[in-house]
LUMVOSE-802417 format. One record per residue (C-alpha): z, y, x; residue number from 1. Coordinates in nm, 3 decimals. Layout:
(pt (Z; Y; X); NUM),
...
This chain:
(pt (4.242; 8.755; 3.285); 1),
(pt (4.131; 8.699; 3.643); 2),
(pt (4.182; 8.999; 3.869); 3),
(pt (3.893; 9.070; 4.104); 4),
(pt (3.906; 9.370; 4.336); 5),
(pt (3.663; 9.523; 4.577); 6),
(pt (3.716; 9.505; 4.951); 7),
(pt (3.917; 9.823; 4.998); 8),
(pt (4.160; 9.805; 5.291); 9),
(pt (4.486; 9.898; 5.113); 10),
(pt (4.414; 9.705; 4.793); 11),
(pt (4.305; 9.393; 4.982); 12),
(pt (4.614; 9.398; 5.200); 13),
(pt (4.840; 9.440; 4.896); 14),
(pt (4.681; 9.146; 4.712); 15),
(pt (4.708; 8.926; 5.021); 16),
(pt (5.075; 9.008; 5.063); 17),
(pt (5.154; 8.952; 4.697); 18),
(pt (4.982; 8.612; 4.682); 19),
(pt (5.100; 8.487; 5.021); 20),
(pt (5.443; 8.651; 4.997); 21),
(pt (5.517; 8.470; 4.671); 22),
(pt (5.369; 8.147; 4.805); 23),
(pt (5.570; 8.137; 5.127); 24),
(pt (5.886; 8.268; 4.960); 25),
(pt (5.874; 7.995; 4.694); 26),
(pt (5.805; 7.729; 4.958); 27),
(pt (6.104; 7.852; 5.158); 28),
(pt (6.312; 7.837; 4.840); 29),
(pt (6.236; 7.463; 4.805); 30),
(pt (6.565; 7.393; 4.986); 31),
(pt (6.738; 7.504; 4.663); 32),
(pt (6.635; 7.205; 4.446); 33),
(pt (6.630; 6.962; 4.739); 34),
(pt (6.991; 7.033; 4.830); 35),
(pt (7.072; 6.978; 4.462); 36),
(pt (6.884; 6.646; 4.470); 37),
(pt (7.113; 6.515; 4.745); 38),
(pt (7.426; 6.581; 4.536); 39),
(pt (7.258; 6.463; 4.215); 40),
(pt (7.173; 6.128; 4.373); 41),
(pt (7.516; 6.090; 4.535); 42),
(pt (7.734; 6.198; 4.243); 43),
(pt (7.507; 6.144; 3.941); 44),
(pt (7.339; 5.814; 4.031); 45),
(pt (7.602; 5.691; 4.280); 46),
(pt (7.351; 5.596; 4.549); 47),
(pt (7.475; 5.489; 4.893); 48),
(pt (7.385; 5.677; 5.219); 49),
(pt (7.104; 5.436; 5.309); 50),
(pt (6.937; 5.461; 4.967); 51),
(pt (6.965; 5.839; 4.976); 52),
(pt (6.800; 5.860; 5.318); 53),
(pt (6.525; 5.611; 5.226); 54),
(pt (6.440; 5.808; 4.913); 55),
(pt (6.438; 6.144; 5.093); 56),
(pt (6.214; 6.019; 5.371); 57),
(pt (5.978; 5.829; 5.140); 58),
(pt (5.928; 6.146; 4.937); 59),
(pt (5.779; 6.309; 5.248); 60),
(pt (5.484; 6.067; 5.261); 61),
(pt (5.239; 6.321; 5.107); 62),
(pt (5.305; 6.547; 5.407); 63),
(pt (5.134; 6.291; 5.632); 64),
(pt (4.796; 6.356; 5.465); 65),
(pt (4.790; 6.730; 5.539); 66),
(pt (4.471; 6.711; 5.752); 67),
(pt (4.290; 6.556; 5.456); 68),
(pt (4.395; 6.841; 5.227); 69),
(pt (4.273; 7.091; 5.485); 70),
(pt (3.935; 6.924; 5.526); 71),
(pt (3.888; 6.898; 5.149); 72),
(pt (3.974; 7.266; 5.091); 73),
(pt (3.736; 7.362; 5.374); 74),
(pt (3.448; 7.158; 5.233); 75),
(pt (3.484; 7.180; 4.855); 76),
(pt (3.475; 7.508; 4.663); 77),
(pt (3.604; 7.540; 4.307); 78),
(pt (3.410; 7.809; 4.116); 79),
(pt (3.321; 7.977; 4.446); 80),
(pt (3.679; 7.966; 4.579); 81),
(pt (3.826; 7.727; 4.833); 82),
(pt (4.185; 7.848; 4.894); 83),
(pt (4.348; 7.996; 4.584); 84),
(pt (4.255; 7.705; 4.352); 85),
(pt (4.437; 7.468; 4.587); 86),
(pt (4.743; 7.695; 4.600); 87),
(pt (4.741; 7.702; 4.219); 88),
(pt (4.704; 7.323; 4.206); 89),
(pt (4.998; 7.281; 4.445); 90),
(pt (5.218; 7.513; 4.237); 91),
(pt (5.117; 7.333; 3.916); 92),
(pt (5.203; 6.986; 4.053); 93),
(pt (5.540; 7.107; 4.176); 94),
(pt (5.619; 7.281; 3.848); 95),
(pt (5.535; 6.967; 3.649); 96),
(pt (5.754; 6.747; 3.868); 97),
(pt (6.065; 6.969; 3.867); 98),
(pt (6.037; 7.052; 3.496); 99),
(pt (6.003; 6.681; 3.420); 100),
(pt (6.319; 6.603; 3.615); 101),
(pt (6.502; 6.887; 3.440); 102),
(pt (6.389; 6.810; 3.085); 103),
(pt (6.362; 6.430; 3.089); 104),
(pt (6.672; 6.374; 3.308); 105),
(pt (6.552; 6.036; 3.439); 106),
(pt (6.827; 5.797; 3.543); 107),
(pt (6.595; 5.558; 3.726); 108),
(pt (6.567; 5.605; 4.103); 109),
(pt (6.207; 5.483; 4.084); 110),
(pt (6.107; 5.749; 3.830); 111),
(pt (6.283; 6.023; 4.027); 112),
(pt (6.105; 5.907; 4.343); 113),
(pt (5.768; 5.940; 4.170); 114),
(pt (5.848; 6.295; 4.060); 115),
(pt (5.967; 6.389; 4.409); 116),
(pt (5.649; 6.245; 4.560); 117),
(pt (5.447; 6.454; 4.315); 118),
(pt (5.645; 6.763; 4.413); 119),
(pt (5.584; 6.711; 4.785); 120),
(pt (5.216; 6.642; 4.719); 121),
(pt (5.188; 6.981; 4.552); 122),
(pt (5.390; 7.148; 4.827); 123),
(pt (5.167; 6.996; 5.097); 124),
(pt (4.846; 7.114; 4.929); 125),
(pt (4.984; 7.466; 4.879); 126),
(pt (5.114; 7.490; 5.236); 127),
(pt (4.779; 7.389; 5.385); 128),
(pt (4.589; 7.642; 5.174); 129),
(pt (4.839; 7.920; 5.249); 130),
(pt (4.826; 7.847; 5.623); 131),
(pt (4.445; 7.844; 5.611); 132),
(pt (4.437; 8.194; 5.458); 133),
(pt (4.670; 8.328; 5.727); 134),
(pt (4.455; 8.170; 5.999); 135),
(pt (4.133; 8.304; 5.847); 136),
(pt (4.268; 8.657; 5.814); 137),
(pt (4.402; 8.646; 6.169); 138),
(pt (4.061; 8.576; 6.323); 139),
(pt (3.857; 8.784; 6.074); 140),
(pt (3.589; 8.987; 6.255); 141),
(pt (3.569; 9.359; 6.233); 142),
(pt (3.396; 9.497; 5.926); 143),
(pt (3.081; 9.700; 5.950); 144),
(pt (3.260; 10.016; 5.845); 145),
(pt (3.557; 9.975; 6.077); 146),
(pt (3.548; 9.846; 6.430); 147),
(pt (3.900; 9.713; 6.411); 148),
(pt (4.057; 9.422; 6.239); 149),
(pt (4.213; 9.454; 5.900); 150),
(pt (4.561; 9.612; 5.935); 151),
(pt (4.713; 9.303; 5.779); 152),
(pt (4.554; 9.059; 6.021); 153),
(pt (4.806; 9.117; 6.299); 154),
(pt (5.111; 9.159; 6.075); 155),
(pt (5.044; 8.881; 5.826); 156),
(pt (5.188; 8.589; 6.029); 157),
(pt (5.518; 8.770; 6.082); 158),
(pt (5.518; 8.880; 5.717); 159),
(pt (5.481; 8.527; 5.579); 160),
(pt (5.734; 8.394; 5.833); 161),
(pt (5.987; 8.648; 5.702); 162),
(pt (5.900; 8.563; 5.341); 163),
(pt (5.956; 8.192; 5.402); 164),
(pt (6.280; 8.256; 5.592); 165),
(pt (6.406; 8.486; 5.316); 166),
(pt (6.337; 8.212; 5.062); 167),
(pt (6.520; 7.958; 5.276); 168),
(pt (6.825; 8.179; 5.321); 169),
(pt (6.841; 8.263; 4.950); 170),
(pt (6.781; 7.903; 4.845); 171),
(pt (7.060; 7.764; 5.062); 172),
(pt (7.305; 8.033; 4.953); 173),
(pt (7.226; 7.983; 4.584); 174),
(pt (7.248; 7.605; 4.611); 175),
(pt (7.580; 7.620; 4.795); 176),
(pt (7.730; 7.842; 4.525); 177),
(pt (7.567; 7.681; 4.220); 178),
(pt (7.631; 7.311; 4.295); 179),
(pt (7.943; 7.206; 4.108); 180),
(pt (7.928; 7.510; 3.882); 181),
(pt (7.585; 7.464; 3.719); 182),
(pt (7.431; 7.136; 3.608); 183),
(pt (7.150; 6.998; 3.829); 184),
(pt (6.912; 7.001; 3.531); 185),
(pt (6.948; 7.380; 3.493); 186),
(pt (6.887; 7.428; 3.867); 187),
(pt (6.574; 7.209; 3.853); 188),
(pt (6.459; 7.397; 3.542); 189),
(pt (6.502; 7.733; 3.716); 190),
(pt (6.290; 7.628; 4.013); 191),
(pt (6.027; 7.468; 3.790); 192),
(pt (5.989; 7.791; 3.591); 193),
(pt (5.963; 7.986; 3.917); 194),
(pt (5.675; 7.762; 4.023); 195),
(pt (5.511; 7.816; 3.684); 196),
(pt (5.523; 8.192; 3.750); 197),
(pt (5.362; 8.137; 4.090); 198),
(pt (5.088; 7.932; 3.923); 199),
(pt (5.016; 8.209; 3.671); 200),
(pt (5.010; 8.478; 3.940); 201),
(pt (4.774; 8.272; 4.156); 202),
(pt (4.522; 8.196; 3.883); 203),
(pt (4.518; 8.565; 3.783); 204),
(pt (4.372; 8.662; 4.123); 205),
(pt (4.016; 8.590; 4.233); 206),
(pt (3.968; 8.489; 4.594); 207),
(pt (3.722; 8.772; 4.653); 208),
(pt (4.022; 9.007; 4.631); 209),
(pt (4.152; 8.858; 4.956); 210),
(pt (3.834; 8.952; 5.146); 211),
(pt (3.826; 8.625; 5.338); 212),
(pt (3.541; 8.560; 5.582); 213),
(pt (3.245; 8.389; 5.418); 214),
(pt (3.179; 8.048; 5.568); 215),
(pt (2.908; 7.801; 5.480); 216),
(pt (2.992; 7.437; 5.538); 217),
(pt (2.665; 7.249; 5.571); 218),
(pt (2.790; 6.926; 5.714); 219),
(pt (3.093; 6.889; 5.489); 220),
(pt (3.384; 6.661; 5.558); 221),
(pt (3.199; 6.433; 5.801); 222),
(pt (3.123; 6.718; 6.045); 223),
(pt (3.477; 6.856; 6.034); 224),
(pt (3.631; 6.513; 6.090); 225),
(pt (3.390; 6.462; 6.381); 226),
(pt (3.507; 6.787; 6.543); 227),
(pt (3.870; 6.687; 6.500); 228),
(pt (3.813; 6.340; 6.649); 229),
(pt (3.634; 6.495; 6.947); 230),
(pt (3.936; 6.714; 7.016); 231),
(pt (4.177; 6.421; 6.981); 232),
(pt (3.979; 6.218; 7.235); 233),
(pt (4.075; 6.460; 7.509); 234),
(pt (4.368; 6.316; 7.709); 235),
(pt (4.547; 6.649; 7.750); 236),
(pt (4.558; 6.691; 7.371); 237),
(pt (4.611; 6.327; 7.269); 238),
(pt (4.890; 6.257; 7.519); 239),
(pt (5.075; 6.576; 7.428); 240),
(pt (5.062; 6.494; 7.056); 241),
(pt (5.175; 6.136; 7.120); 242),
(pt (5.475; 6.263; 7.317); 243),
(pt (5.575; 6.514; 7.050); 244),
(pt (5.549; 6.259; 6.769); 245),
(pt (5.732; 5.992; 6.971); 246),
(pt (6.008; 6.239; 7.065); 247),
(pt (6.089; 6.259; 6.693); 248),
(pt (6.014; 5.901; 6.590); 249),
(pt (6.237; 5.724; 6.845); 250),
(pt (6.548; 5.909; 6.727); 251),
(pt (6.726; 5.721; 6.445); 252),
(pt (6.812; 6.000; 6.199); 253),
(pt (7.160; 5.978; 6.048); 254),
(pt (7.123; 6.272; 5.810); 255),
(pt (7.217; 6.076; 5.499); 256),
(pt (7.519; 5.923; 5.671); 257),
(pt (7.640; 6.262; 5.799); 258),
(pt (7.589; 6.413; 5.453); 259),
(pt (7.816; 6.148; 5.301); 260),
(pt (8.065; 6.181; 5.588); 261),
(pt (8.094; 6.557; 5.541); 262),
(pt (8.104; 6.559; 5.160); 263),
(pt (8.265; 6.224; 5.074); 264),
(pt (8.508; 6.177; 5.365); 265),
(pt (8.584; 6.529; 5.489); 266),
(pt (8.544; 6.687; 5.141); 267),
(pt (8.350; 6.981; 5.284); 268),
(pt (8.274; 7.235; 5.009); 269),
(pt (7.913; 7.277; 4.902); 270),
(pt (7.925; 7.649; 4.985); 271),
(pt (8.006; 7.558; 5.346); 272),
(pt (7.701; 7.329; 5.360); 273),
(pt (7.489; 7.612; 5.221); 274),
(pt (7.618; 7.855; 5.484); 275),
(pt (7.553; 7.590; 5.750); 276),
(pt (7.187; 7.571; 5.651); 277),
(pt (7.163; 7.952; 5.642); 278),
(pt (7.309; 7.958; 5.995); 279),
(pt (7.041; 7.710; 6.100); 280),
(pt (6.765; 7.928; 5.955); 281),
(pt (6.908; 8.228; 6.138); 282),
(pt (6.898; 8.023; 6.458); 283),
(pt (6.529; 7.950; 6.391); 284),
(pt (6.452; 8.320; 6.356); 285),
(pt (6.648; 8.400; 6.673); 286),
(pt (6.464; 8.124; 6.859); 287),
(pt (6.130; 8.274; 6.760); 288),
(pt (6.233; 8.615; 6.890); 289),
(pt (6.373; 8.480; 7.217); 290),
(pt (6.065; 8.265; 7.279); 291),
(pt (5.821; 8.550; 7.216); 292),
(pt (6.009; 8.789; 7.442); 293),
(pt (6.138; 8.573; 7.726); 294),
(pt (6.009; 8.214; 7.724); 295),
(pt (5.631; 8.233; 7.679); 296),
(pt (5.581; 8.209; 8.056); 297),
(pt (5.798; 7.897; 8.089); 298),
(pt (5.584; 7.582; 8.130); 299),
(pt (5.579; 7.392; 7.797); 300),
(pt (5.678; 7.063; 7.963); 301),
(pt (5.992; 7.216; 8.110); 302),
(pt (6.084; 7.399; 7.789); 303),
(pt (6.036; 7.105; 7.550); 304),
(pt (6.220; 6.869; 7.786); 305),
(pt (6.514; 7.111; 7.794); 306),
(pt (6.520; 7.123; 7.413); 307),
(pt (6.515; 6.743; 7.398); 308),
(pt (6.811; 6.722; 7.636); 309),
(pt (6.998; 6.985; 7.434); 310),
(pt (6.951; 6.776; 7.120); 311),
(pt (7.119; 6.481; 7.291); 312),
(pt (7.404; 6.709; 7.400); 313),
(pt (7.461; 6.821; 7.041); 314),
(pt (7.471; 6.456; 6.931); 315),
(pt (7.740; 6.384; 7.190); 316),
(pt (7.926; 6.680; 7.042); 317),
(pt (7.898; 6.512; 6.700); 318),
(pt (8.073; 6.208; 6.843); 319),
(pt (8.368; 6.426; 6.945); 320),
(pt (8.360; 6.585; 6.599); 321),
(pt (8.374; 6.250; 6.419); 322),
(pt (8.655; 6.132; 6.646); 323),
(pt (8.856; 6.442; 6.554); 324),
(pt (8.867; 6.590; 6.906); 325),
(pt (8.771; 6.939; 6.794); 326),
(pt (9.021; 6.932; 6.509); 327),
(pt (9.305; 6.857; 6.751); 328),
(pt (9.188; 7.159; 6.952); 329),
(pt (9.230; 7.379; 6.646); 330),
(pt (8.864; 7.399; 6.539); 331),
(pt (8.837; 7.349; 6.160); 332),
(pt (8.585; 7.090; 6.039); 333),
(pt (8.415; 7.353; 5.821); 334),
(pt (8.356; 7.582; 6.120); 335),
(pt (8.198; 7.301; 6.320); 336),
(pt (7.974; 7.207; 6.027); 337),
(pt (7.856; 7.566; 5.984); 338),
(pt (7.772; 7.628; 6.350); 339),
(pt (7.691; 7.301; 6.526); 340),
(pt (7.559; 7.098; 6.233); 341),
(pt (7.348; 7.393; 6.119); 342),
(pt (7.190; 7.437; 6.462); 343),
(pt (7.136; 7.064; 6.523); 344),
(pt (6.951; 7.033; 6.192); 345),
(pt (6.686; 7.285; 6.305); 346),
(pt (6.695; 7.209; 6.679); 347),
(pt (6.449; 6.925; 6.612); 348),
(pt (6.186; 7.186; 6.524); 349),
(pt (6.238; 7.420; 6.822); 350),
(pt (5.976; 7.222; 7.013); 351),
(pt (5.707; 7.301; 6.756); 352),
(pt (5.674; 7.667; 6.855); 353),
(pt (5.588; 7.615; 7.225); 354),
(pt (5.381; 7.310; 7.131); 355),
(pt (5.173; 7.513; 6.886); 356),
(pt (5.104; 7.766; 7.160); 357),
(pt (5.002; 7.482; 7.392); 358),
(pt (4.764; 7.337; 7.132); 359),
(pt (4.609; 7.679; 7.073); 360),
(pt (4.534; 7.698; 7.446); 361),
(pt (4.388; 7.348; 7.466); 362),
(pt (4.202; 7.326; 7.136); 363),
(pt (3.825; 7.383; 7.143); 364),
(pt (3.709; 7.678; 6.931); 365),
(pt (3.645; 7.605; 6.565); 366),
(pt (3.897; 7.329; 6.487); 367),
(pt (4.231; 7.502; 6.544); 368),
(pt (4.332; 7.470; 6.180); 369),
(pt (4.252; 7.101; 6.144); 370),
(pt (4.420; 7.018; 6.476); 371),
(pt (4.743; 7.198; 6.384); 372),
(pt (4.738; 7.026; 6.043); 373),
(pt (4.702; 6.693; 6.225); 374),
(pt (4.999; 6.780; 6.447); 375),
(pt (5.210; 6.867; 6.144); 376),
(pt (5.118; 6.540; 5.972); 377),
(pt (5.202; 6.345; 6.290); 378),
(pt (5.544; 6.512; 6.296); 379),
(pt (5.594; 6.432; 5.927); 380),
(pt (5.512; 6.065; 5.989); 381),
(pt (5.742; 6.060; 6.294); 382),
(pt (6.030; 6.201; 6.089); 383),
(pt (5.975; 5.934; 5.823); 384),
(pt (5.992; 5.663; 6.090); 385),
(pt (6.302; 5.832; 6.231); 386),
(pt (6.465; 5.823; 5.888); 387),
(pt (6.401; 5.451; 5.838); 388),
(pt (6.527; 5.375; 6.190); 389),
(pt (6.841; 5.570; 6.100); 390),
(pt (6.895; 5.351; 5.794); 391),
(pt (6.863; 5.041; 6.011); 392),
(pt (7.103; 5.184; 6.269); 393),
(pt (7.366; 5.277; 6.010); 394),
(pt (7.346; 4.928; 5.866); 395),
(pt (7.373; 4.762; 6.207); 396),
(pt (7.690; 4.955; 6.303); 397),
(pt (7.847; 4.889; 5.964); 398),
(pt (7.847; 5.241; 5.819); 399),
(pt (7.872; 5.259; 5.439); 400),
(pt (7.957; 5.526; 5.184); 401),
(pt (8.328; 5.446; 5.228); 402),
(pt (8.353; 5.314; 5.585); 403),
(pt (8.256; 5.546; 5.873); 404),
(pt (8.434; 5.365; 6.154); 405),
(pt (8.102; 5.272; 6.315); 406),
(pt (7.962; 5.626; 6.302); 407),
(pt (8.065; 5.724; 6.661); 408),
(pt (7.877; 5.421; 6.798); 409),
(pt (7.574; 5.508; 6.586); 410),
(pt (7.578; 5.866; 6.716); 411),
(pt (7.603; 5.740; 7.075); 412),
(pt (7.298; 5.517; 7.026); 413),
(pt (7.119; 5.812; 6.866); 414),
(pt (7.193; 6.031; 7.170); 415),
(pt (7.061; 5.767; 7.411); 416),
(pt (6.740; 5.731; 7.208); 417),
(pt (6.699; 6.108; 7.218); 418),
(pt (6.691; 6.099; 7.598); 419),
(pt (6.421; 5.829; 7.615); 420),
(pt (6.121; 6.066; 7.572); 421),
(pt (6.229; 6.256; 7.884); 422),
(pt (6.108; 5.961; 8.093); 423),
(pt (5.754; 6.025; 7.965); 424),
(pt (5.758; 6.405; 7.970); 425),
(pt (5.460; 6.393; 8.212); 426),
(pt (5.246; 6.325; 7.902); 427),
(pt (5.292; 6.690; 7.803); 428),
(pt (4.998; 6.882; 7.943); 429),
(pt (5.135; 7.156; 8.165); 430),
(pt (4.827; 7.319; 8.320); 431),
(pt (4.792; 7.593; 8.059); 432),
(pt (4.592; 7.804; 8.301); 433),
(pt (4.282; 7.595; 8.231); 434),
(pt (4.067; 7.722; 7.947); 435),
(pt (3.985; 7.494; 7.654); 436),
(pt (3.645; 7.338; 7.663); 437),
(pt (3.391; 7.411; 7.394); 438),
(pt (3.284; 7.148; 7.144); 439),
(pt (2.964; 7.090; 7.331); 440),
(pt (3.135; 7.006; 7.661); 441),
């Protein structure tokens, strides 16, 4: 039975938090099956580092089309709803893919790739719809009965951020403990059933219970795409996005190689890898707090350039790690993996927070959501390019699943490539004092 409630403040806020809390928590928990996938491919199907990295990056292709999902959900209503049906569809696609992997146990890399693509397609659709609800609630005008915003409008972004982070922490901890003790099929089955529960919860709620602002889209997809293209034609926006995407794309990612090096060569326990990812998520939360309290006034060009340089410094540290320098100094490999590897894995995304603030300042009113979705898809495409460049780099320096002698050279090249975007940091718009122009300007 579909639940439909009236627009009472407490009931509306509760329904929003239930639907979005589950949605963001489950999406944060996606690290649980994906960490299992890495070990399943390495140990179960005996893939090499390059194949593993190619498969993982190719599976992210649906993320590139996020702006399209946003425009479609804006323009097309399903039975009078334009957010919850898309969240339900995303949960359904993910549930089907993970349950298929768990029950059918495919041994073909091609079949597994198709299921993983389907899973990320569902995740992308659900993420866009969830983000759209948060954005709509955040800018919802005051009601006629109350001259203030809904009490959830200001707290909702922090609430969903905490829900997603809690899912990520729990997912990494569970995966680190369960891998090697529970079969991958059972882990995939557990996550698939969890997505099925999310699907049932979502379809049991009618969108009117969320009290979202009523919008009428007369021009449809064409008008919304036109607004987005107008924003992207502005040099201060276009150049900044190009720099951000390029700052990711030019770095050859060696994630698959480092995964094999840590698990195959160093024999790092899976629980240590799980704790490393938890440490990285904690660093993300800390970064958000530090930025909001102390770094908002720092010019975005200066801040993002500093983060880029820090990434290169961490990669130089990885060279010393691979050469055994830290081990001779008495630092255990597991401790380095937990702290430095965990931070480096998320350091790539530190730039997104100040960049999102910059885009909010530059974006003309009315297309904030589509522009941010475009930025996220550009980053997704850049990370895919980075992954394929990493495969080419690992091959060129002679790194295989059993031979890591060329890894220090590969890491050195990676560090140099990380510094290249600094020579074009002037592309980042830095005059945030200027107000964004309206669509008509």
